[in-house]
C-alpha positions as CSV (number, residue, x, y, z in Angstrom):
1,X,111.0,107.7,98.6
2,X,113.7,109.5,100.4
3,X,115.6,112.7,99.7
4,X,118.4,112.5,97.1
5,X,120.7,115.3,96.1
6,X,120.4,116.5,92.5
7,X,123.5,114.6,91.5
8,X,122.1,111.4,92.9
9,X,118.7,112.0,91.3
10,X,120.3,112.4,87.9
11,X,122.6,109.4,88.3
12,X,120.0,107.1,89.7
13,X,117.1,108.1,87.6
14,X,117.1,105.0,85.5
15,X,116.4,103.0,88.6
16,X,114.2,105.4,90.6
17,X,111.9,106.4,87.8
18,X,110.5,102.9,87.5
19,X,109.5,103.0,91.2
20,X,109.1,106.6,92.1
21,X,107.7,108.3,89.0
22,X,104.5,110.3,89.3
23,X,101.8,108.3,87.7
24,X,98.9,109.2,85.5
25,X,95.8,108.6,87.6
26,X,92.3,108.2,86.4
27,X,89.7,110.1,88.5
28,X,86.6,108.2,87.5
29,X,83.2,108.2,89.1
30,X,83.1,107.4,92.9
31,X,81.6,103.9,92.3
32,X,84.4,103.0,89.8
33,X,86.7,100.6,91.6
34,X,89.4,101.3,89.1
35,X,89.4,105.1,89.7
36,X,92.8,104.9,91.2
37,X,94.4,103.0,88.2
38,X,98.0,104.1,87.9
39,X,100.2,104.1,84.8
40,X,104.0,103.8,84.9
41,X,104.3,105.4,81.4
42,X,102.4,108.4,80.3
43,X,100.3,108.3,77.1
44,X,100.3,112.1,77.0
45,X,103.9,111.9,75.8
46,X,102.9,109.8,72.8
47,X,101.8,112.2,70.0
48,X,100.5,109.3,67.9
49,X,98.3,108.1,70.8
50,X,97.1,111.5,71.7
51,X,96.0,112.2,68.1
52,X,93.4,109.5,68.7
53,X,92.4,110.0,72.4
54,X,91.7,112.6,75.0
55,X,92.3,112.8,78.7
56,X,89.0,111.9,80.4
57,X,88.9,112.0,84.2
58,X,85.7,110.0,84.2
59,X,87.1,107.1,82.1
60,X,88.1,103.9,83.8
61,X,91.7,104.3,82.7
62,X,91.8,108.1,82.4
63,X,91.6,108.2,78.6
64,X,88.8,107.9,76.0
65,X,88.8,108.0,72.2
66,X,88.7,111.4,70.6
67,X,85.7,112.2,68.4
68,X,88.0,113.5,65.7
69,X,90.8,110.8,65.6
70,X,91.0,107.4,64.0
71,X,89.1,105.9,67.0
72,X,86.2,108.3,66.5
73,X,83.8,105.4,66.0
74,X,84.4,104.4,69.6
75,X,84.0,107.8,71.1
76,X,80.3,107.4,71.9
77,X,80.9,104.4,74.1
78,X,80.6,104.8,77.9
79,X,84.3,104.7,78.9
80,X,83.4,105.2,82.5
81,X,81.7,101.8,82.7
82,X,84.1,99.2,84.1
83,X,82.0,96.3,82.8
84,X,81.9,97.6,79.3
85,X,85.6,98.7,79.2
86,X,86.9,95.5,80.7
87,X,84.4,93.1,79.1
88,X,84.8,90.6,76.3
89,X,84.4,93.3,73.6
90,X,86.7,95.7,75.4
91,X,89.9,95.0,77.3
92,X,89.7,91.2,77.0
93,X,89.3,91.4,73.2
94,X,92.2,93.8,72.9
95,X,94.4,91.5,74.9
96,X,93.4,88.6,72.6
97,X,94.3,90.7,69.6
98,X,97.8,91.5,71.0
99,X,98.3,87.8,71.7
100,X,97.3,87.0,68.1
101,X,100.2,89.1,66.8
102,X,102.4,86.2,68.1
103,X,101.3,84.3,65.0
104,X,102.9,87.0,62.9
105,X,106.2,86.9,64.9
106,X,106.3,83.1,64.3
107,X,105.5,83.7,60.6
108,X,108.3,86.3,60.3
109,X,110.8,84.0,62.1
110,X,109.9,81.0,59.9
111,X,110.1,83.0,56.6
112,X,113.4,84.6,57.6
113,X,114.8,81.2,58.5
114,X,113.7,79.9,55.0
115,X,115.5,82.8,53.3
116,X,112.3,84.3,52.0
117,X,112.7,87.7,50.3
118,X,111.7,90.9,52.0
119,X,108.9,91.7,49.6
120,X,107.3,88.3,50.0
121,X,107.5,88.6,53.8
122,X,105.9,92.0,53.7
123,X,103.1,90.8,51.5
124,X,102.4,87.8,53.7
125,X,102.5,89.8,57.0
126,X,100.3,92.6,55.7
127,X,97.7,90.0,54.6
128,X,97.9,88.2,57.9
129,X,97.5,91.5,59.8
130,X,94.3,92.2,57.9
131,X,93.1,88.7,58.7
132,X,93.8,89.1,62.4
133,X,92.1,92.5,62.6
134,X,88.9,91.1,61.2
135,X,89.2,87.9,63.3
136,X,89.3,90.0,66.4
137,X,85.6,90.7,65.9
138,X,84.5,87.1,66.0
139,X,81.2,87.0,67.9
140,X,80.7,90.8,67.3
141,X,78.9,91.0,63.9
142,X,78.1,94.7,64.4
143,X,81.7,95.5,65.2
144,X,82.9,93.5,62.2
145,X,80.4,95.2,59.9
146,X,81.6,98.6,61.1
147,X,85.2,97.7,60.5
148,X,84.5,96.5,57.0
149,X,82.5,99.6,56.3
150,X,85.4,101.8,57.4
151,X,87.9,99.8,55.3
152,X,85.7,100.1,52.3
153,X,85.4,103.8,52.7
154,X,89.1,104.3,53.3
155,X,90.7,101.7,51.0
156,X,88.0,100.7,48.6
157,X,87.8,97.1,49.9
158,X,86.6,95.5,53.1
159,X,89.8,93.5,54.0
160,X,92.0,96.5,54.8
161,X,95.1,98.0,53.1
162,X,96.7,95.8,50.4
163,X,100.5,95.3,50.2
164,X,100.9,97.5,47.2
165,X,99.0,100.3,48.8
166,X,101.2,100.1,51.9
167,X,104.4,100.1,49.7
168,X,103.2,103.2,47.9
169,X,102.5,104.8,51.3
170,X,105.8,103.9,53.1
171,X,108.2,103.6,50.2
172,X,109.9,100.4,51.2
173,X,109.0,96.8,52.0
174,X,111.1,97.0,55.2
175,X,108.8,99.7,56.5
176,X,105.8,97.8,55.5
177,X,107.1,94.9,57.7
178,X,107.7,97.3,60.6
179,X,104.2,98.8,60.3
180,X,102.6,95.4,60.2
181,X,103.6,95.0,63.9
182,X,102.5,98.5,65.0
183,X,99.4,98.9,67.1
184,X,97.1,101.7,68.1
185,X,98.7,102.8,71.4
186,X,95.8,105.2,72.0
187,X,93.3,102.3,72.2
188,X,95.7,100.5,74.5
189,X,95.7,103.5,76.8
190,X,91.9,103.6,76.9
191,X,91.8,100.0,77.8
192,X,94.5,100.1,80.5
193,X,97.1,98.3,78.4
194,X,99.6,101.1,77.7
195,X,102.2,99.9,80.2
196,X,101.8,96.3,79.1
197,X,102.9,97.1,75.5
198,X,105.0,100.2,76.1
199,X,108.2,98.5,74.9
200,X,106.4,97.8,71.6
201,X,105.7,101.5,71.1
202,X,109.3,102.3,71.7
203,X,110.6,99.6,69.3
204,X,108.2,100.7,66.6
205,X,109.2,104.3,67.0
206,X,105.8,105.6,68.2
207,X,107.5,107.2,71.2
208,X,110.9,107.7,72.7
209,X,111.9,105.9,75.9
210,X,111.0,108.1,78.8
211,X,114.4,107.6,80.4
212,X,116.0,109.7,77.7
213,X,113.1,111.7,76.4
214,X,113.6,115.4,77.2
215,X,110.7,116.8,79.4
216,X,108.9,119.9,78.0
217,X,107.7,122.9,80.0
218,X,104.1,121.9,79.4
219,X,104.7,118.4,80.7
220,X,106.5,119.4,83.9
221,X,103.9,122.1,84.6
222,X,101.1,119.6,84.1
223,X,102.7,117.2,86.6
224,X,103.2,119.9,89.2
225,X,99.7,121.2,88.9
226,X,98.4,117.6,89.3
227,X,100.7,117.1,92.3
228,X,99.6,120.3,94.0
229,X,96.0,121.1,93.2
230,X,95.9,123.0,96.5
231,X,98.4,125.5,95.0
232,X,97.1,125.4,91.4
233,X,93.3,125.3,91.3
234,X,91.5,125.1,88.0
235,X,91.4,128.3,85.9
236,X,89.8,129.3,82.6
237,X,91.9,128.2,79.7
238,X,91.2,131.5,78.0
239,X,94.0,132.9,80.1
240,X,96.3,131.3,77.6
241,X,95.0,133.3,74.6
242,X,97.3,136.2,75.3
243,X,100.4,134.1,74.5
244,X,101.6,134.3,70.9
245,X,102.3,130.6,70.7
246,X,99.2,129.4,72.5
247,X,98.3,127.3,69.5
248,X,101.4,125.1,70.2
249,X,100.0,124.0,73.6
250,X,98.8,120.4,73.7
251,X,95.1,120.1,74.5
252,X,95.8,117.9,77.5
253,X,98.2,120.5,78.9
254,X,96.0,123.6,78.5
255,X,94.1,123.3,81.9
256,X,97.4,122.8,83.7
257,X,99.1,125.8,82.1
258,X,96.0,128.0,82.7
259,X,96.1,127.0,86.4
260,X,99.9,127.7,86.5
261,X,99.4,131.1,84.9
262,X,96.5,132.0,87.2
263,X,98.5,131.0,90.3
264,X,101.6,132.9,89.2
265,X,103.9,129.8,88.7
266,X,104.6,131.0,85.2
267,X,104.2,134.3,83.4
268,X,105.6,133.7,79.9
269,X,108.6,135.3,78.2
270,X,109.2,138.9,77.2
271,X,108.4,138.2,73.6
272,X,104.9,137.1,74.6
273,X,105.5,133.3,74.2
274,X,105.0,130.6,76.8
275,X,107.1,128.0,74.9
276,X,105.2,124.9,75.9
277,X,107.3,122.5,73.8
278,X,110.7,123.8,75.0
279,X,112.9,121.4,76.7
280,X,113.5,122.1,80.4
281,X,116.9,122.9,81.6
282,X,118.0,121.9,85.1
283,X,117.8,125.4,86.6
284,X,114.3,126.2,85.3
285,X,113.0,122.8,86.3
286,X,114.2,123.3,89.9
287,X,112.8,126.8,90.0
288,X,109.4,125.5,89.0
289,X,109.8,122.7,91.6
290,X,110.9,125.1,94.3
291,X,107.8,127.3,93.8
292,X,105.6,124.2,94.0
293,X,106.8,123.3,97.5
294,X,106.4,126.6,99.4
295,X,106.5,125.2,102.9
296,X,110.0,123.8,102.9
297,X,111.8,124.0,106.2
298,X,115.3,125.5,106.3
299,X,117.6,123.0,108.0
300,X,121.1,124.1,106.8
301,X,122.9,127.3,106.1
302,X,122.5,128.6,102.6
303,X,124.8,126.7,100.2
304,X,126.9,128.6,97.7
305,X,125.9,128.1,94.1
306,X,128.3,130.0,91.8
307,X,126.6,128.9,88.6
308,X,123.0,130.0,89.3
309,X,121.7,133.1,87.6
310,X,120.2,135.8,89.8
311,X,116.6,135.2,88.5
312,X,116.8,131.7,89.9
313,X,119.0,132.1,92.9
314,X,116.3,132.6,95.5
315,X,114.4,129.4,94.5
316,X,117.6,127.3,94.2
317,X,118.9,128.5,97.5
318,X,115.6,127.5,99.2
319,X,116.1,123.9,98.0
320,X,119.7,124.2,99.3
321,X,118.5,125.3,102.8
322,X,116.0,122.4,102.8
323,X,119.0,120.0,102.2
324,X,117.4,118.9,98.9
325,X,120.4,119.9,96.9
326,X,123.8,121.1,98.1
327,X,126.9,123.0,97.0
328,X,128.3,119.8,95.6
329,X,125.6,120.0,92.9
330,X,126.9,123.3,91.6
331,X,128.6,121.8,88.6
332,X,125.5,119.9,87.7
333,X,123.4,123.0,87.8
334,X,126.1,124.8,85.7
335,X,125.6,122.4,82.8
336,X,121.9,123.2,82.8
337,X,121.1,120.2,80.7
338,X,117.6,119.2,79.6
339,X,116.0,117.0,82.2
340,X,114.4,113.7,81.1
341,X,110.8,112.8,81.7
342,X,111.9,110.3,84.3
343,X,113.7,112.9,86.3
344,X,110.8,115.4,86.1
345,X,108.5,112.7,87.4
346,X,110.7,112.3,90.5
347,X,110.5,116.0,91.1
348,X,106.7,115.9,90.7
349,X,106.6,113.0,93.3
350,X,108.4,115.2,95.8
351,X,106.0,118.1,95.0
352,X,103.1,115.7,95.9
353,X,104.9,114.5,99.0
354,X,106.7,117.6,100.4
355,X,107.0,116.0,103.8
356,X,109.6,113.7,102.3
357,X,111.8,116.5,101.0
358,X,113.0,117.8,104.4
359,X,114.0,114.9,106.6
360,X,113.1,114.8,110.3
361,X,109.8,116.7,109.5
362,X,108.4,115.3,112.8
363,X,111.0,117.3,114.7
364,X,110.7,121.0,115.5
365,X,112.8,123.1,113.3
366,X,114.8,124.7,116.2
367,X,115.3,121.4,118.1
368,X,118.9,121.4,119.2
369,X,119.2,117.7,118.7
370,X,117.9,117.9,115.2
371,X,120.3,120.7,114.4
372,X,123.2,118.8,115.9
373,X,122.3,115.7,113.8
374,X,122.0,117.7,110.6
375,X,125.3,119.5,111.1
376,X,127.0,116.2,111.9
377,X,125.7,114.4,108.8
378,X,126.5,117.3,106.5
379,X,130.1,117.5,107.8
380,X,130.8,113.7,107.7
381,X,129.2,113.1,104.2
382,X,130.9,116.0,102.4
383,X,134.1,114.6,101.0
384,X,135.6,118.1,101.0
385,X,135.1,118.3,104.7
386,X,138.0,117.4,107.2
387,X,135.3,115.4,109.1
388,X,134.5,113.2,106.1
389,X,133.7,109.6,106.9
390,X,133.9,106.9,104.2
391,X,130.5,105.2,103.8
392,X,131.9,101.8,104.9
393,X,132.6,103.4,108.3
394,X,129.3,105.2,108.8
395,X,127.9,103.0,111.5
396,X,125.1,104.0,113.9
397,X,123.9,102.0,116.8
398,X,120.5,102.3,118.4
399,X,119.0,100.9,121.6
400,X,115.4,99.7,121.1
401,X,113.2,100.2,124.2
402,X,112.7,103.8,125.0
403,X,114.9,104.9,122.0
404,X,113.0,103.6,119.0
405,X,110.0,101.9,120.7
406,X,107.7,102.5,123.6
407,X,109.0,100.9,126.9
408,X,106.5,102.3,129.3
409,X,103.1,100.7,128.6
410,X,103.5,99.8,131.3
411,X,106.8,98.1,130.8
412,X,109.3,96.8,128.2
413,X,107.7,94.8,125.4
414,X,109.6,91.6,126.4
415,X,108.5,92.0,130.0
416,X,104.8,92.3,129.0
417,X,105.3,89.4,126.6
418,X,106.5,87.1,129.4
419,X,103.8,88.2,131.8
420,X,101.1,87.5,129.1
421,X,102.7,84.0,128.4
422,X,102.9,83.0,132.0
423,X,99.8,84.6,133.6
424,X,97.3,84.9,130.8
425,X,98.0,82.6,127.9
426,X,95.3,79.9,128.2
427,X,97.5,77.4,126.4
428,X,100.5,77.9,128.8
429,X,99.6,79.5,132.1
430,X,98.8,76.2,133.7
431,X,102.1,74.7,132.5
432,X,104.3,77.6,133.7
433,X,107.1,76.7,136.2
434,X,107.1,78.2,139.7
435,X,110.2,80.3,138.7
436,X,108.5,81.7,135.6
437,X,105.4,82.6,137.7
438,X,107.6,84.3,140.3
439,X,109.3,86.4,137.7
440,X,106.0,87.2,135.9
441,X,104.4,88.3,139.2
442,X,107.3,90.6,139.9
443,X,106.8,92.2,136.5
444,X,103.1,92.5,137.3
445,X,103.8,94.2,140.6
446,X,106.4,96.4,139.0
447,X,103.8,97.5,136.4
448,X,101.2,98.3,139.1
449,X,103.4,99.9,141.8
450,X,106.7,100.8,140.2
451,X,108.6,98.5,142.5
452,X,112.1,97.5,141.5
453,X,113.6,94.0,142.0
454,X,117.3,93.2,142.1
455,X,118.4,90.8,139.4
456,X,115.1,91.0,137.6
457,X,116.8,91.7,134.2
458,X,118.7,88.4,134.2
459,X,115.8,86.4,135.8
460,X,113.5,87.7,133.2
461,X,115.9,86.5,130.5
462,X,116.0,83.1,132.1
463,X,112.2,82.9,132.4
464,X,111.7,83.9,128.7
465,X,114.2,81.2,127.6
466,X,112.3,78.5,129.6
467,X,108.8,79.7,128.9
468,X,109.3,79.4,125.2
469,X,111.6,76.4,125.2
470,X,110.9,73.8,122.5
471,X,109.4,76.3,120.0
472,X,111.0,76.6,116.6
473,X,112.3,80.0,115.6
474,X,109.4,80.5,113.3
475,X,106.8,79.5,116.0
476,X,108.4,81.9,118.4
477,X,108.2,84.7,115.8
478,X,104.6,83.8,115.1
479,X,103.7,84.1,118.8
480,X,105.3,87.5,118.9
481,X,103.4,88.6,115.8
482,X,100.1,87.5,117.5
483,X,101.0,89.4,120.7
484,X,101.8,92.5,118.6
485,X,98.1,92.6,117.5
486,X,96.8,93.1,121.1
487,X,95.8,96.6,122.1
488,X,98.4,98.8,123.7
489,X,96.6,99.4,127.0
490,X,97.7,103.0,127.7
491,X,96.9,104.3,124.3
492,X,94.0,104.6,121.9
493,X,94.6,103.8,118.3
494,X,97.7,101.7,118.8
495,X,98.5,98.0,119.0
496,X,101.4,96.4,120.9
497,X,103.5,96.2,117.8
498,X,102.8,99.8,116.8
499,X,104.8,101.6,119.5
500,X,107.5,103.0,117.2
501,X,108.6,106.7,117.8
502,X,107.9,108.3,114.4
503,X,110.6,110.9,114.8
504,X,113.2,108.2,115.4
505,X,112.0,106.3,112.4
506,X,112.9,109.4,110.5
507,X,116.3,109.5,112.0
508,X,117.1,106.0,110.7
509,X,115.6,106.9,107.3
510,X,117.7,110.0,107.2
511,X,120.9,108.2,108.1
512,X,120.3,105.3,105.8
513,X,119.8,107.8,102.9
514,X,123.2,109.3,103.7
515,X,125.0,106.0,103.6
516,X,124.9,105.0,107.3
517,X,124.4,101.3,108.3
518,X,122.1,101.2,111.3
519,X,122.2,98.5,114.0
520,X,119.9,97.8,116.9
521,X,121.8,96.9,120.0
522,X,119.3,96.0,122.6
523,X,119.1,94.4,126.0
524,X,115.9,92.7,124.8
525,X,116.2,89.1,123.6
526,X,117.5,89.2,120.1
527,X,114.7,86.9,118.8
528,X,112.1,89.1,120.3
529,X,113.7,92.2,118.8
530,X,113.6,90.5,115.4
531,X,109.9,89.8,116.0
532,X,109.2,93.4,116.9
533,X,111.0,94.6,113.7
534,X,109.4,92.0,111.5
535,X,106.5,93.4,109.5
536,X,107.2,96.9,110.9
537,X,108.3,100.3,109.5
538,X,111.9,99.2,110.1
539,X,111.7,95.7,108.5
540,X,113.1,96.8,105.2
541,X,115.8,99.0,106.6
542,X,117.2,96.9,109.4
543,X,117.6,93.2,108.4
544,X,118.1,90.5,111.1
545,X,121.8,90.6,110.6
546,X,121.8,94.2,112.0
547,X,119.9,93.2,115.1
548,X,121.9,92.5,118.3
549,X,120.3,91.6,121.6
550,X,120.4,89.3,124.6
551,X,120.8,85.7,123.6
552,X,119.5,82.3,124.5
553,X,120.7,78.9,123.4
554,X,119.4,77.5,120.1
555,X,119.8,73.8,119.2
556,X,118.7,71.3,116.6
557,X,115.3,69.7,117.2
558,X,116.8,66.2,117.8
559,X,119.9,67.4,119.7
560,X,118.6,67.0,123.2
561,X,121.2,67.5,125.8
562,X,124.1,66.6,123.5
563,X,126.8,69.3,123.3
564,X,126.9,71.2,120.0
565,X,130.5,70.2,119.5
566,X,129.5,66.5,119.4
567,X,126.3,66.9,117.4
568,X,125.8,67.1,113.6
569,X,122.7,68.8,112.2
570,X,120.8,66.5,109.9
571,X,118.4,66.9,107.0
572,X,114.8,67.5,108.1
573,X,115.7,69.0,111.5
574,X,114.6,72.4,112.7
575,X,116.2,75.0,115.0
576,X,114.5,75.3,118.4
577,X,114.8,77.2,121.6
578,X,116.8,75.2,124.1
579,X,115.5,77.0,127.2
580,X,118.9,78.2,128.4
581,X,119.6,81.9,128.8
582,X,123.1,83.0,127.7
583,X,123.8,86.7,128.2
584,X,122.0,90.0,128.9
585,X,123.4,92.6,126.6
586,X,123.3,95.7,128.7
587,X,125.9,98.2,129.9
588,X,129.4,97.0,129.2
589,X,128.1,93.9,127.5
590,X,126.7,96.1,124.7
591,X,130.2,97.4,124.0
592,X,131.6,93.9,123.9
593,X,129.0,92.6,121.6
594,X,129.4,95.5,119.2
595,X,133.0,94.6,118.8
596,X,132.2,90.9,118.5
597,X,129.4,91.3,115.9
598,X,130.1,94.6,114.1
599,X,133.8,94.5,114.5
600,X,134.5,98.3,114.5
601,X,133.7,101.4,116.5
602,X,130.4,103.1,115.5
603,X,130.3,106.8,115.0
604,X,126.8,107.5,116.2
605,X,125.0,106.1,119.3
606,X,121.3,106.6,120.3
607,X,120.1,105.4,123.7
608,X,117.9,106.5,126.6
609,X,119.1,105.1,129.9
610,X,122.2,104.3,131.9
611,X,122.1,100.9,130.3
612,X,123.2,102.7,127.2
613,X,125.9,104.7,128.8
614,X,128.8,102.4,128.0
615,X,127.7,102.2,124.4
616,X,127.6,106.0,124.2
617,X,131.0,106.4,125.8
618,X,132.5,103.8,123.6
619,X,131.3,105.5,120.5
620,X,132.6,108.9,121.5
621,X,135.9,107.9,123.2
622,X,139.1,107.8,121.1
623,X,137.2,107.5,117.9
624,X,139.3,108.2,114.8
625,X,136.2,109.9,113.3
626,X,133.9,112.6,114.4
627,X,131.3,111.0,116.6
628,X,128.2,111.8,118.7
629,X,126.0,110.2,121.3
630,X,122.3,111.1,121.6
631,X,120.1,110.3,124.6
632,X,116.3,110.4,124.6
633,X,114.8,112.0,127.7
634,X,111.2,110.8,128.5
635,X,109.9,114.3,129.6
636,X,106.6,114.1,127.7
637,X,103.7,113.2,130.1
638,X,100.9,114.4,127.7
639,X,101.5,112.2,124.7
640,X,103.6,109.5,126.4
641,X,103.8,107.8,129.7
642,X,106.9,109.9,130.6
643,X,108.7,110.5,133.8
644,X,110.0,114.0,134.4
645,X,112.3,112.9,137.3
646,X,113.9,110.2,135.2
647,X,114.2,112.6,132.3
648,X,115.9,115.2,134.4
649,X,118.5,112.7,135.5
650,X,119.3,111.9,131.8
651,X,119.5,115.7,131.0
652,X,122.1,116.0,133.8
653,X,124.0,113.0,132.5
654,X,124.0,114.5,129.0
655,X,125.5,117.7,130.3
656,X,128.1,115.8,132.3
657,X,129.2,113.5,129.5
658,X,128.7,115.8,126.6
659,X,125.9,113.7,125.1
660,X,123.2,115.3,123.0
661,X,119.8,115.2,124.8
662,X,116.6,114.7,122.9
663,X,113.5,116.1,124.5
664,X,110.4,114.1,123.6
665,X,108.3,116.9,124.8
666,X,110.1,119.9,123.3
667,X,111.8,118.5,120.2
668,X,109.1,116.4,118.6
669,X,105.9,117.5,116.9
670,X,104.5,114.0,117.3
671,X,105.5,110.8,119.0
672,X,103.4,108.0,117.5
673,X,101.8,109.8,114.6
674,X,98.2,110.8,113.8
675,X,95.4,108.7,115.4
676,X,97.3,107.7,118.5
677,X,96.3,109.2,121.9
678,X,97.9,108.5,125.3
679,X,95.1,107.8,127.8
680,X,97.1,107.1,130.9
681,X,97.4,104.3,133.3
682,X,93.9,104.8,134.8
683,X,92.0,104.3,131.6
684,X,94.4,101.5,130.6
685,X,93.5,99.6,133.8
686,X,89.8,100.1,133.0
687,X,90.4,98.1,129.8
688,X,90.6,100.6,126.9
689,X,90.0,98.6,123.8
690,X,91.6,99.3,120.4
691,X,90.2,97.5,117.4
692,X,92.9,96.3,115.0
693,X,91.5,98.2,112.1
694,X,91.9,101.5,113.9
695,X,95.6,101.1,114.5
696,X,97.3,103.6,112.1
697,X,100.0,102.5,109.6
698,X,103.3,104.4,109.8
699,X,103.7,106.7,106.8
700,X,107.5,106.1,106.7
701,X,108.6,103.4,104.4
702,X,112.4,103.1,104.9
703,X,114.9,102.1,102.3
704,X,116.3,98.6,102.2
705,X,120.1,98.5,102.7
706,X,121.9,96.6,100.1
707,X,124.5,93.9,100.8
């Protein structure tokens, strides 16, 4: 879930609400494996359902029959017992009952096809409905007896309501037919089936579709208090007695409204009312939301909102300074329309996940690079701005090693991969060529002593190509995935594949959210980069087609030495690595390959070394659009295997070429996220072990780019 402006929230709500809505969550006993059951649709909005059930935090599915509703006979059951609730006389029986209604649909279809009259159809369907209700208790004589007893008391006969009684109640045979297909949505909610049959409730008129249903004050306040129990602790519901319309508050909403009153979120109106059933206008909803996210970081100047009344201005402007809404939303706020349930759920999601409201939360608020990036994005995405860039031209290019991913433990990922393949892999080390061993030993020496070797970059590319020759593309990727599961030697709590810089993941997320297409342009073998990105926090944001790297020859499995111009791929063949290195995409080669594969000049560049200098200069030289180049400086020696001398050289280059420096030490609040600790080379050499289960999962799930 990423930040959207108010306009985009309102326009995309039909899509987002299905995925991002705040769910109703049962909080059952600790040993209840279904305690975290989540609903996409909220039974509390269904008045018919709530007439028969109550919110029960101990229940398997969060709801239980009310002792005063039509399901009172079931109220004494233990609804916190998963075996009972999900057993043959619980959820399974209910599913079978729903499936049996298919017989009625078939009957209706057949009778309508035969031209049967409405009254005759209604009589047949109501009789069939009674039959199915009783048949649902096959094997449960006690349950069947109880149903018959209730029918006898209510209708005067055991089989259920007769057609003439239903006609007298509803006034038309058409309504009798409609009611024949209605079900008790409250019981479905208690048995975890509310989502399954939600469309049926909408069709039969039990509830409005949540996409268009106006959210009430009591509903939004309930969601906010559930999202932020730290801000809104439980309070005595007697606090509500002082409001003149307290009797209008839904039972399920009373604890939430009491907590909100106690915490000062709401105070009521001057006439003494609290108006729980009133529809929420846009401005009031955003004021309530703003007050539920008190720790927002200000990242932009205060936008101007001409339509906001004074009582709401402070809260609305807070959201503006946090870049959650902007001045372009002013006309939307001016309309102050009632918000739908789906939209309110999105706001409640953000309240529960405030870290996702302000992008780049892993950056210090006053970091110059962060401010520069914000200012840039604001200026180029505002179509009123002279710096506006159409979305099709918002292209950002990123180096990988040392820019997005650790390159110093103790060396580049692809260097350590080759060293492992040639020197340690028991299935290959005895087969390695002399050239491969020579290159791998140079890498080993470089890791241990810091020695440099002329031509190693190209020799390494050649050695990688030959060491993995003959593998299919899938086999090579599988090998990389296995290597990613090995411990990262200089860190505790991190595996080889987990070395992504969390603040830079946020940069890509932030840019993608604002319409940028992000490419990785790396000196690492393209297939290895794909393997690093595969099954990573970036896998859904940067597809393979947006990964550019050094290249090796790929051929068909039966091609042999035959030239590709003379060979035809045949059915059943696979693509394999041919063992021939083609090109190292560093320095000027990065610029050339950007033009070859992207076909236009990017507007943002992110790198960390002189190997990225050409890319940075290409992006910022003669660009028809406003452009920037950022360079990471590895000046953190506490959380990362940094190098202050190398970092200072990059700071100097940034000043000389007008690039924006990023200080890993001073600009970032974290590098690898919680649970990862840099232990240094000494402990790494001693063999620090990191069990796979201890490696943290990145909290950033980035959006998939369409197209």
